[in-house]
VOBA-1610 file (N, C-alpha, C; in pm, whole numbers, padded with zeros to 5 digits, always signed):
BEGIN
Met-03976+08497+00107Met-04053+08375+00132Met-04008+08262+00038Lys-03984+08298-00089Lys-03940+08198-00186Lys-03808+08138-00146Asn-03716+08221-00092Asn-03585+08171-00049Asn-03599+08076+00069Ile-03689+08108+00161Ile-03711+08020+00277Ile-03767+07886+00231Phe-03862+07890+00135Phe-03920+07766+00082Phe-03813+07680+00016Cys-03728+07742-00061Cys-03619+07667-00127Cys-03525+07606-00025Leu-03499+07680+00082Leu-03411+07628+00187Leu-03472+07506+00255Leu-03604+07513+00281Leu-03672+07400+00345Leu-03672+07278+00253Val-03694+07301+00125Val-03691+07190+00029Val-03554+07126+00026Phe-03450+07206+00040Phe-03312+07155+00039Phe-03281+07080+00169Leu-03328+07132+00283Leu-03292+07074+00412Leu-03373+06951+00447Phe-03497+06940+00396Phe-03583+06829+00437Phe-03521+06693+00408Pro-03469+06667+00288Pro-03406+06535+00266Pro-03288+06510+00358Leu-03212+06616+00392Leu-03098+06599+00482Leu-03146+06560+00620Cys-03254+06623+00668Cys-03308+06590+00800Cys-03362+06448+00803Leu-03433+06411+00695Leu-03486+06275+00687Leu-03373+06173+00686His-03266+06203+00613His-03149+06116+00606His-03089+06097+00746Ala-03076+06207+00820Ala-03019+06201+00955Ala-03108+06122+01049Gln-03241+06137+01034Gln-03333+06068+01123Gln-03331+05917+01103Gln-03291+05872+00984Gln-03291+05729+00955Gln-03154+05665+00973Thr-03057+05740+01021Thr-02924+05685+01044Thr-02920+05609+01175Ala-02875+05484+01170Ala-02866+05402+01291Ala-02756+05453+01382Pro-02779+05452+01513Pro-02675+05497+01607Pro-02565+05393+01622Lys-02451+05438+01671Lys-02341+05348+01712Lys-02312+05375+01859Pro-02315+05274+01943Pro-02360+05138+01910Pro-02511+05135+01885Leu-02557+05026+01824Leu-02699+05014+01797Leu-02777+04985+01924Tyr-02720+04895+02011Tyr-02796+04853+02130Tyr-02701+04802+02237Arg-02730+04842+02362Arg-02661+04789+02479Arg-02764+04734+02577Asp-02737+04619+02632Asp-02828+04558+02728Asp-02821+04632+02862Pro-02934+04677+02917Pro-02932+04753+03042Pro-02918+04669+03168Val-02927+04536+03155Val-02922+04449+03273Val-02778+04413+03308Tyr-02707+04349+03215Tyr-02570+04306+03240Tyr-02468+04366+03142Asp-02514+04443+03046Asp-02426+04501+02945Asp-02350+04393+02869Gly-02423+04285+02835Gly-02358+04172+02767Gly-02438+04116+02652Ala-02501+04202+02570Ala-02580+04154+02457Ala-02490+04090+02351Ala-02526+03969+02307Ala-02447+03895+02206Ala-02541+03805+02126Asp-02490+03753+02014Asp-02561+03652+01934Asp-02703+03696+01896Pro-02719+03810+01829Pro-02854+03860+01803Pro-02927+03787+01691Val-03059+03788+01698Val-03143+03745+01587Val-03266+03835+01588Val-03305+03883+01469Val-03412+03982+01456Val-03529+03921+01380Ile-03652+03942+01431Ile-03771+03886+01368Ile-03889+03981+01387Trp-03980+03979+01292Trp-04101+04062+01295Trp-04205+04000+01389Asn-04258+04082+01482Asn-04366+04040+01568Asn-04497+04086+01504Ala-04566+03992+01440Ala-04685+04028+01362Ala-04798+04079+01451Lys-04809+04025+01572Lys-04917+04066+01661Lys-04896+04208+01712Glu-04774+04243+01749Glu-04746+04376+01803Glu-04702+04476+01696Lys-04677+04426+01576Lys-04635+04510+01464Lys-04508+04589+01497Lys-04410+04514+01541Lys-04279+04572+01569Lys-04175+04462+01555Trp-04049+04501+01556Trp-03939+04408+01543Trp-03888+04369+01681Phe-03859+04241+01698Phe-03798+04191+01821Phe-03655+04147+01790Met-03563+04180+01878Met-03427+04128+01873Met-03406+04038+01994Phe-03377+03912+01970Phe-03342+03819+02077Phe-03190+03810+02085Tyr-03136+03796+02206Tyr-02992+03790+02220Tyr-02951+03717+02347Thr-02831+03660+02345Thr-02772+03601+02465Thr-02739+03713+02562Asn-02789+03701+02685Asn-02772+03808+02783Asn-02657+03772+02878Arg-02534+03788+02829Arg-02416+03753+02910Arg-02407+03842+03035Arg-02356+03785+03142Arg-02349+03856+03270Arg-02215+03930+03283Ala-02191+04022+03191Ala-02062+04091+03186Ala-02034+04172+03312Ser-02136+04228+03372Ser-02115+04316+03488Ser-02116+04243+03622Asp-02126+04111+03620Asp-02126+04033+03744Asp-01983+04020+03795Ala-01949+04101+03894Ala-01812+04104+03946Ala-01774+03977+04020Asn-01871+03897+04061Asn-01843+03774+04136Asn-01825+03652+04047Ala-01844+03667+03917Ala-01834+03554+03826Ala-01688+03512+03807Lys-01660+03383+03820Lys-01525+03329+03807Lys-01509+03260+03671Gly-01385+03263+03619Gly-01359+03198+03491Gly-01451+03253+03384Val-01517+03160+03311Val-01613+03203+03210Val-01757+03181+03256Ser-01777+03177+03388Ser-01913+03158+03438Ser-02004+03275+03401Trp-01946+03391+03371Trp-02029+03504+03329Trp-02092+03481+03193Cys-02036+03386+03116Cys-02098+03346+02989Cys-02200+03235+03009His-02214+03187+03132His-02313+03086+03168His-02416+03150+03262Gly-02521+03075+03294Gly-02626+03131+03378Gly-02699+03244+03307Thr-02696+03241+03175Thr-02750+03350+03095Thr-02893+03321+03051Arg-02972+03427+03043Arg-03105+03418+02986Arg-03106+03484+02849Ile-03220+03481+02783Ile-03232+03541+02650Ile-03305+03674+02662Gly-03233+03781+02627Gly-03291+03914+02632Gly-03372+03944+02508Ile-03465+04039+02522Ile-03547+04084+02409Ile-03543+04236+02404Ala-03510+04290+02288Ala-03523+04433+02261Ala-03625+04451+02150Glu-03689+04568+02143Glu-03792+04590+02043Glu-03771+04722+01970Ser-03824+04728+01846Ser-03807+04846+01764Ser-03919+04851+01660Val-03960+04971+01620Val-04060+04984+01514Val-03994+05004+01379Asn-03863+05031+01379Asn-03797+05063+01252Asn-03662+04995+01232Gly-03615+04919+01332Gly-03485+04854+01321Gly-03369+04944+01354Arg-03401+05067+01390Arg-03298+05168+01416Arg-03287+05204+01563Asn-03400+05223+01627Asn-03405+05263+01769Asn-03459+05145+01850Trp-03374+05090+01936Trp-03409+04969+02011Trp-03419+04999+02160Thr-03520+04940+02224Thr-03537+04952+02369Thr-03553+04813+02430Tyr-03507+04798+02552Tyr-03515+04671+02622Tyr-03661+04639+02654Arg-03701+04515+02628Arg-03839+04471+02656Arg-03845+04380+02779Asp-03765+04273+02779Asp-03776+04175+02887Asp-03678+04062+02856Thr-03682+03957+02939Thr-03618+03832+02902Thr-03726+03734+02859Ala-03693+03646+02768Ala-03790+03549+02718Ala-03827+03451+02829Asn-03955+03420+02841Asn-04005+03325+02939Asn-03997+03185+02877Ile-03886+03118+02903Ile-03858+02989+02840Ile-03893+02875+02935Asn-03989+02793+02895Asn-04039+02685+02979Asn-03956+02558+02960Tyr-03825+02573+02990Tyr-03736+02456+02986Tyr-03620+02485+03078Arg-03630+02431+03201Arg-03524+02451+03301Arg-03508+02322+03381Pro-03463+02214+03317Pro-03455+02085+03387Pro-03347+02078+03494Asp-03251+02172+03492Asp-03141+02169+03588Asp-03151+02290+03680Ser-03099+02274+03801Ser-03106+02383+03899Ser-03031+02507+03852Gly-02919+02484+03784Gly-02850+02594+03718Gly-02860+02570+03568Tyr-02881+02672+03491Tyr-02899+02651+03348Tyr-02845+02770+03271Thr-02816+02744+03143Thr-02759+02846+03055Thr-02832+02843+02921Phe-02876+02959+02875Phe-02937+02973+02743Phe-02843+03055+02655Trp-02815+03003+02536Trp-02728+03072+02441Trp-02794+03078+02303Ala-02753+03176+02225Ala-02766+03181+02079Ala-02903+03138+02026Pro-03007+03214+02053Pro-03139+03176+02001Pro-03148+03194+01850Glu-03219+03104+01785Glu-03260+03119+01645Glu-03411+03115+01644Val-03474+03213+01579Val-03620+03223+01581Val-03671+03236+01439Thr-03771+03154+01406Thr-03836+03163+01275Thr-03986+03147+01293Glu-04063+03190+01194Glu-04211+03182+01201Glu-04264+03097+01087His-04367+03018+01118His-04432+02937+01015His-04578+02917+01053Asn-04667+02960+00965Asn-04812+02943+00984Asn-04860+02997+01119Gly-04807+03112+01160Gly-04853+03176+01282Gly-04788+03128+01410Thr-04699+03030+01401Thr-04628+02979+01519Thr-04481+03017+01507Tyr-04426+03066+01616Tyr-04283+03098+01620Tyr-04208+02978+01677His-04094+02950+01616His-04010+02839+01658His-03874+02893+01701Met-03831+02853+01819Met-03697+02890+01867Met-03612+02764+01879Tyr-03489+02773+01831Tyr-03391+02667+01846Tyr-03279+02725+01931Leu-03272+02678+02053Leu-03192+02742+02158Leu-03080+02650+02204Thr-02961+02703+02217Thr-02851+02626+02276Thr-02869+02623+02427Tyr-02871+02500+02481Tyr-02892+02482+02626Tyr-02771+02412+02688Val-02720+02470+02796Val-02610+02411+02874Val-02663+02378+03013Pro-02644+02254+03061Pro-02708+02212+03186Pro-02634+02257+03312Gly-02611+02386+03326Gly-02545+02433+03448Gly-02477+02567+03426Ile-02408+02611+03530Ile-02330+02734+03527Ile-02187+02695+03558Phe-02097+02709+03461Phe-01963+02652+03471Phe-01855+02758+03454Asn-01736+02726+03509Asn-01622+02818+03498Asn-01538+02794+03373Asp-01570+02687+03298Asp-01494+02655+03178Asp-01591+02611+03068Trp-01534+02574+02951Trp-01617+02543+02835Trp-01643+02393+02816Gly-01590+02307+02901Gly-01592+02163+02876Gly-01716+02091+02920His-01832+02132+02877His-01956+02071+02925His-02055+02053+02809Pro-02152+01963+02828Pro-02248+01936+02719Pro-02326+02061+02678Arg-02365+02062+02551Arg-02457+02164+02502Arg-02547+02097+02398Asn-02674+02128+02407Asn-02771+02071+02314Asn-02856+02183+02254Ile-02922+02151+02144Ile-03015+02246+02083Ile-03156+02201+02115Val-03232+02293+02175Val-03367+02266+02222Val-03467+02339+02133His-03576+02272+02101His-03683+02331+02020His-03795+02379+02111Leu-03835+02506+02093Leu-03946+02564+02167Leu-04040+02634+02070Thr-04166+02652+02109Thr-04261+02723+02025Thr-04334+02830+02106Ser-04388+02928+02032Ser-04456+03040+02097Ser-04559+03099+02001Ser-04663+03161+02058Ser-04761+03234+01978Ser-04741+03385+01987Asp-04656+03429+02082Asp-04641+03573+02105Asp-04496+03621+02114Leu-04400+03533+02096Leu-04257+03564+02104Leu-04209+03597+02246Leu-04296+03587+02343Leu-04259+03615+02481Leu-04255+03489+02566Asn-04354+03404+02552Asn-04368+03282+02631Asn-04340+03162+02541Trp-04243+03081+02584Trp-04192+02973+02499Trp-04214+02837+02565His-04265+02742+02486His-04302+02610+02537His-04211+02503+02477Tyr-04164+02418+02563Tyr-04070+02312+02524Tyr-04135+02211+02431Gln-04060+02173+02326Gln-04103+02068+02235Gln-04012+01946+02239Ser-03880+01968+02226Ser-03789+01854+02226Ser-03644+01900+02235Val-03558+01805+02271Val-03413+01822+02255Val-03376+01751+02126Leu-03314+01823+02035Leu-03285+01764+01904Leu-03171+01663+01913Lys-03186+01551+01840Lys-03082+01450+01831Lys-02995+01482+01710Leu-02879+01537+01736Leu-02790+01581+01629Leu-02659+01504+01635Ser-02551+01562+01587Ser-02427+01487+01566Ser-02355+01452+01696Ser-02376+01527+01803Ser-02308+01500+01929Ser-02383+01572+02040Asn-02327+01565+02163Asn-02388+01638+02275Asn-02311+01767+02305Lys-02237+01815+02205Lys-02173+01946+02215Lys-02198+02022+02085Val-02325+02064+02069Val-02367+02137+01951Val-02426+02271+01994Leu-02418+02369+01905Leu-02467+02502+01941Leu-02490+02585+01815Asp-02553+02701+01834Asp-02566+02804+01731Asp-02647+02758+01610Ala-02773+02726+01632Ala-02859+02682+01523Ala-02897+02799+01431Cys-02914+02767+01304Cys-02970+02859+01205Cys-03066+02778+01119Val-03185+02830+01095Val-03288+02755+01021Val-03335+02836+00902Ser-03348+02768+00787Ser-03397+02833+00666Ser-03484+02736+00588Arg-03582+02789+00516Arg-03670+02703+00438Arg-03605+02670+00304Leu-03622+02546+00262Leu-03570+02500+00134Leu-03670+02529+00022Pro-03625+02534-00102Pro-03716+02561-00214Pro-03831+02461-00225Asp-03811+02337-00178Asp-03917+02236-00187Asp-04016+02241-00071Gly-04000+02340+00020Gly-04092+02355+00131Gly-04045+02291+00260Asn-03942+02207+00252Asn-03884+02149+00373Asn-03792+02252+00441Trp-03729+02210+00550Trp-03648+02302+00630Trp-03508+02246+00651Arg-03413+02334+00663Arg-03275+02293+00689Arg-03218+02374+00806Met-03144+02305+00891Met-03077+02367+01005Met-02927+02350+00990Trp-02854+02457+01014Trp-02708+02452+01023Trp-02669+02480+01167Tyr-02561+02417+01213Tyr-02519+02436+01351Tyr-02371+02402+01364Asn-02315+02436+01476Asn-02174+02411+01504Asn-02158+02283+01587Asp-02073+02192+01538Asp-02041+02070+01612Asp-01899+02083+01666Glu-01883+02089+01796Glu-01752+02116+01855Glu-01654+01999+01847Pro-01695+01873+01870Pro-01598+01763+01870Pro-01528+01740+01736Thr-01586+01790+01627Thr-01525+01770+01495Thr-01449+01894+01450Gly-01385+01962+01544Gly-01306+02079+01510Gly-01390+02202+01481Lys-01507+02209+01543Lys-01600+02321+01525Lys-01636+02338+01378Ser-01677+02227+01318Ser-01727+02229+01181Ser-01875+02267+01181Ile-01925+02310+01065Ile-02066+02341+01050Ile-02137+02218+00993Phe-02233+02166+01068Phe-02314+02051+01027Phe-02452+02100+00985Tyr-02532+02006+00930Tyr-02670+02044+00898Tyr-02764+01927+00918Ala-02892+01961+00933Ala-02999+01862+00951Ala-03121+01909+00874Asp-03207+01816+00833Asp-03326+01850+00755Asp-03453+01809+00829Ser-03561+01882+00798Ser-03691+01853+00862Ser-03804+01884+00765Pro-03911+01802+00768Pro-04028+01834+00685Pro-04124+01931+00753Asp-04109+01948+00887Asp-04214+02018+00962Asp-04165+02105+01077Leu-04033+02121+01093Leu-03971+02198+01201Leu-03971+02125+01335Tyr-04030+02005+01341Tyr-04034+01929+01466Tyr-03944+01806+01461Asn-03942+01738+01348Asn-03865+01614+01334Asn-03745+01640+01245Trp-03626+01613+01300Trp-03502+01649+01231Trp-03416+01526+01207Thr-03355+01520+01088Thr-03262+01413+01052Thr-03127+01475+01024Asp-03025+01432+01099Asp-02892+01489+01079Asp-02832+01439+00948Lys-02763+01530+00878Lys-02708+01499+00746Lys-02556+01504+00741Gly-02492+01542+00852Gly-02346+01545+00852Gly-02290+01683+00825Lys-02166+01687+00779Lys-02095+01813+00762Lys-02147+01893+00643Ala-02158+02023+00665Ala-02189+02115+00557Ala-02065+02191+00515Ile-01986+02236+00614Ile-01864+02312+00590Ile-01760+02270+00692Ser-01640+02239+00644Ser-01534+02199+00737Ser-01397+02251+00692Asp-01395+02353+00607Asp-01267+02402+00556Asp-01191+02486+00657Gln-01263+02534+00761Gln-01198+02608+00868Gln-01291+02609+00989Arg-01233+02637+01104Arg-01312+02641+01227Arg-01405+02762+01227Gly-01524+02743+01285Gly-01616+02855+01291Gly-01742+02818+01368Glu-01822+02919+01396Glu-01948+02899+01466Glu-02047+03008+01423Gly-02167+03001+01479Gly-02267+03103+01451Gly-02304+03116+01304Pro-02331+03005+01232Pro-02366+03019+01090Pro-02499+03092+01073Lys-02509+03169+00968Lys-02635+03235+00932Lys-02653+03225+00781Val-02766+03168+00738Val-02794+03148+00596Val-02908+03240+00554Phe-02893+03302+00437Phe-02995+03392+00385Phe-02985+03394+00233Tyr-03091+03438+00167Tyr-03095+03447+00021Tyr-03089+03593-00018Trp-02992+03628-00104Trp-02973+03768-00141Trp-02898+03775-00274Lys-02944+03863-00360Lys-02880+03886-00490Lys-02867+03758-00572Gly-02973+03676-00570Gly-02979+03558-00656Gly-02900+03438-00609Arg-02846+03442-00487Arg-02768+03329-00435Arg-02801+03308-00288Tyr-02784+03184-00244Tyr-02786+03158-00100Tyr-02651+03197-00042Arg-02654+03260+00073Arg-02531+03305+00139Arg-02525+03249+00280Met-02405+03227+00327Met-02384+03187+00466Met-02267+03268+00522Ile-02288+03326+00640Ile-02176+03388+00710Ile-02143+03303+00832Val-02014+03291+00861Val-01966+03209+00973Val-01864+03289+01052Asp-01879+03288+01182Asp-01788+03359+01272Asp-01660+03277+01291Asn-01547+03334+01252Asn-01416+03268+01267Asn-01334+03328+01380Trp-01392+03413+01461Trp-01323+03483+01570Trp-01210+03573+01517Ala-01215+03601+01390Ala-01119+03692+01325Ala-01191+03759+01209Gly-01314+03801+01234Gly-01403+03842+01128Gly-01490+03727+01086Met-01567+03747+00980Met-01667+03650+00939Met-01648+03609+00793Ser-01640+03479+00771Ser-01631+03426+00636Ser-01767+03427+00569Ile-01765+03441+00436Ile-01888+03441+00358Ile-01881+03332+00252Tyr-01984+03250+00248Tyr-01996+03143+00150Tyr-02119+03169+00062Ser-02116+03114-00057Ser-02232+03124-00145Ser-02263+02987-00204Ser-02390+02971-00244Ser-02435+02841-00296Ser-02557+02862-00385Ser-02575+02771-00480Ser-02695+02772-00563Ser-02797+02669-00516Asp-02753+02575-00430Asp-02840+02465-00391Asp-02847+02440-00241Met-02780+02521-00161Met-02777+02508-00014Met-02710+02379+00032Val-02632+02318-00058Val-02555+02198-00024Val-02407+02223-00048Asn-02373+02271-00166Asn-02235+02297-00203Asn-02204+02445-00184Trp-02107+02472-00095Trp-02077+02609-00055Trp-01936+02647-00096Thr-01922+02769-00151Thr-01793+02822-00192Thr-01761+02945-00108Arg-01642+02945-00050Arg-01602+03057+00036Arg-01529+03163-00044Gln-01571+03288-00027Gln-01498+03396-00091Gln-01369+03425-00014Pro-01267+03481-00079Pro-01135+03491-00016Pro-01126+03586+00102Asn-01205+03690+00103Asn-01191+03789+00210Asn-01306+03779+00310Arg-01275+03811+00436Arg-01377+03813+00541Arg-01431+03955+00559Ile-01544+03964+00625Ile-01598+04094+00663Ile-01583+04111+00814Leu-01587+04235+00860Leu-01582+04270+01002Leu-01455+04220+01071Glu-01349+04205+00992Glu-01221+04161+01048Glu-01141+04280+01098Glu-01145+04390+01023Glu-01071+04508+01064Glu-01157+04594+01156Pro-01097+04651+01260Pro-01174+04734+01354Pro-01239+04853+01285Gly-01352+04897+01340Gly-01418+05015+01289Gly-01371+05139+01361Thr-01410+05253+01308Thr-01373+05382+01368Thr-01489+05446+01443Gly-01609+05388+01433Gly-01725+05443+01501Gly-01722+05418+01650Ala-01813+05480+01721Ala-01821+05466+01866Ala-01840+05321+01908Glu-01753+05272+01996Glu-01760+05136+02052Glu-01753+05029+01942Asp-01676+05054+01835Asp-01673+04960+01724Asp-01530+04922+01682Ala-01434+04940+01771Ala-01293+04919+01735Ala-01246+04778+01768Ala-01327+04677+01736Ala-01290+04538+01758Ala-01354+04453+01649Ile-01314+04326+01638Ile-01370+04240+01535Ile-01519+04215+01561Gly-01594+04196+01454Gly-01736+04162+01466Gly-01755+04013+01483Gly-01857+03974+01558Gly-01882+03833+01586Gly-02028+03795+01568His-02053+03666+01573His-02184+03599+01566His-02298+03695+01530Ala-02331+03696+01403Ala-02423+03797+01350Ala-02553+03736+01298Asp-02652+03823+01283Asp-02773+03790+01209Asp-02775+03878+01085Val-02827+03825+00975Val-02845+03904+00853Val-02994+03909+00823Leu-03047+04029+00813Leu-03188+04049+00782Leu-03198+04117+00646Val-03263+04047+00550Val-03286+04105+00419Val-03424+04170+00420Asn-03428+04299+00396Asn-03553+04375+00402Asn-03554+04476+00287Glu-03658+04468+00203Glu-03669+04558+00088Glu-03544+04550-00001Gly-03488+04429-00012Gly-03373+04407-00100Gly-03238+04443-00042Arg-03237+04498+00079Arg-03111+04535+00144Arg-03078+04435+00254Ala-02951+04406+00271Ala-02906+04304+00367Ala-02835+04372+00483Tyr-02899+04373+00599Tyr-02846+04436+00719Tyr-02781+04332+00809Val-02664+04364+00862Val-02590+04273+00948Val-02592+04327+01091Phe-02658+04252+01180Phe-02659+04283+01322Phe-02552+04196+01388Tyr-02444+04257+01433Tyr-02333+04179+01489Tyr-02301+04227+01629Phe-02233+04140+01705Phe-02192+04182+01839Phe-02040+04196+01844Ile-01994+04280+01933Ile-01850+04293+01953Ile-01820+04312+02102His-01693+04284+02136His-01636+04324+02265His-01565+04457+02241Pro-01627+04570+02270Pro-01563+04698+02238Pro-01434+04723+02314Gly-01417+04653+02428Gly-01294+04671+02505Gly-01180+04583+02461Arg-01204+04495+02362Arg-01100+04403+02315Arg-01046+04451+02181Thr-00964+04551+02183Thr-00902+04601+02062Thr-00777+04519+02031Lys-00708+04551+01921Lys-00587+04478+01884Lys-00478+04492+01989Thr-00479+04601+02061Thr-00377+04623+02164Thr-00425+04587+02303Asn-00553+04554+02317Asn-00608+04520+02448Asn-00705+04405+02430Gly-00655+04283+02434Gly-00737+04166+02409Gly-00813+04120+02531Ala-00837+03987+02539Ala-00917+03932+02647Ala-00834+03891+02768Ala-00702+03909+02761Ala-00617+03863+02871Ala-00652+03930+03003Asn-00685+04057+02996Asn-00725+04131+03115Asn-00873+04108+03141Asp-00905+04013+03230Asp-01044+03977+03256Asp-01107+04083+03346Ser-01175+04176+03283Ser-01239+04286+03355Ser-01374+04313+03292Phe-01451+04398+03353Phe-01579+04434+03296Phe-01562+04491+03156Asn-01461+04572+03134Asn-01442+04633+03003Asn-01410+04530+02896Ser-01338+04425+02932Ser-01306+04323+02831Ser-01421+04224+02813Arg-01508+04211+02912Arg-01620+04119+02903Arg-01740+04177+02828Arg-01768+04301+02846Arg-01894+04358+02798Arg-01905+04347+02645Thr-02026+04326+02598Thr-02055+04313+02456Thr-02176+04398+02422Leu-02185+04436+02296Leu-02299+04515+02250Leu-02325+04486+02103Ile-02435+04540+02053Ile-02478+04512+01916Ile-02450+04633+01827Gln-02392+04606+01711Gln-02368+04707+01610Gln-02440+04666+01481Leu-02446+04760+01386Leu-02517+04737+01261Leu-02433+04784+01143Thr-02433+04704+01037Thr-02373+04746+00911Thr-02459+04690+00798Glu-02423+04723+00674Glu-02501+04678+00559Glu-02409+04615+00456Leu-02453+04503+00400Leu-02374+04435+00298Leu-02386+04505+00163Glu-02277+04497+00086Glu-02274+04546-00051Glu-02205+04440-00137Val-02226+04449-00267Val-02158+04360-00361Val-02072+04444-00454Lys-01942+04411-00458Lys-01850+04480-00549Lys-01772+04376-00627Asp-01789+04377-00759Asp-01720+04281-00847Asp-01746+04137-00805Gly-01870+04110-00762Gly-01908+03975-00725Gly-01868+03935-00584Ile-01799+04023-00512Ile-01754+03993-00375Ile-01840+04073-00276Ile-01887+04005-00173Ile-01967+04071-00069Ile-01874+04144+00026Thr-01904+04269+00051Thr-01825+04351+00142Thr-01918+04427+00235Cys-01861+04493+00332Cys-01936+04590+00412Cys-01838+04694+00463Asp-01884+04816+00468Asp-01806+04925+00525Asp-01869+04961+00659Arg-01814+04906+00766Arg-01874+04927+00897Arg-01865+05071+00944Asn-01783+05152+00878Asn-01770+05292+00915Asn-01870+05381+00841Lys-01938+05324+00744Lys-02035+05400+00665Lys-02167+05407+00742Pro-02227+05527+00756Pro-02357+05539+00824Pro-02461+05449+00757Val-02541+05381+00839Val-02643+05290+00788Val-02779+05358+00796Gln-02842+05370+00680Gln-02978+05422+00675Gln-03074+05302+00682Ile-03158+05299+00784Ile-03246+05184+00801Ile-03383+05228+00850Asn-03484+05172+00785Asn-03624+05193+00824Asn-03699+05068+00782Leu-03689+04963+00863Leu-03741+04833+00826Leu-03891+04837+00800Lys-03931+04764+00697Lys-04071+04752+00661Lys-04124+04615+00701Lys-04254+04607+00722Lys-04319+04480+00751Lys-04284+04379+00642Pro-04243+04258+00680Pro-04208+04158+00578Pro-04325+04127+00486Lys-04295+04103+00361Lys-04400+04062+00266Lys-04439+03919+00295Ser-04567+03890+00286Ser-04617+03755+00316Ser-04568+03655+00211
//
């Protein structure tokens, strides 16, 4: 009996460790198999985590050109621990001024019980990329039904990929991608999340999109998608940004459906750990790029990794198993 007890004591931590390991891939969209541009937020009313994502129409065999990246809605997946995700629905967005419409890259934040979404809106379904895009502000009380507030007046009519973070003085700052200026990262400030003043360029040292700003290990951090992995910047004041020399998620992973570069990610800091939710085209490896326009090259899914700091440089080992059990955010 004593030997059995000792064996159970030895095996229990191993079982617990295995139960908390995130799967690879983390999540696949069951509608079109095109989950991209994720953002994760706590649903206080339902006491679970919601993941919002661009629901690309990867499996639409009739889509021409890049129209499968248009006509998209925003998908929602849910989880109680950040590890096991199930499809919930598409967001009910009360902003459809055009007969054909496209929703991209949601950013969601909460303030005083109201959820705010900053959504990239394209006025149609197109076969190419040469069309206007604006960032639209919506609000919600339940993360499911979203009400239109305004179209933001920013640097141009080709802006996308908003990221919002609170400043130390209580005001708010938004970073976004401005395409006419060589896909530079711009920023805007707001006292209340409703009224925004554009401030110009934040980062222009290289082309990129999908900025994400977060505070971790005593510094503000920003990751930017360069379509060749993701650059990482750091700052003490959220104005002056320094880029570290190496990118993350540039080299393919060895895990299931992870042998391609990582793209447009969200970073969630929980209990002091920084988790990266990123999307990839698993069919676009170094030897099989996007030239072959097929379902396999179009489909996208969500993967998970965790940031680490080594000698002052932020890294991640995407092949390392991720132990995750997200806790309710501290107020």
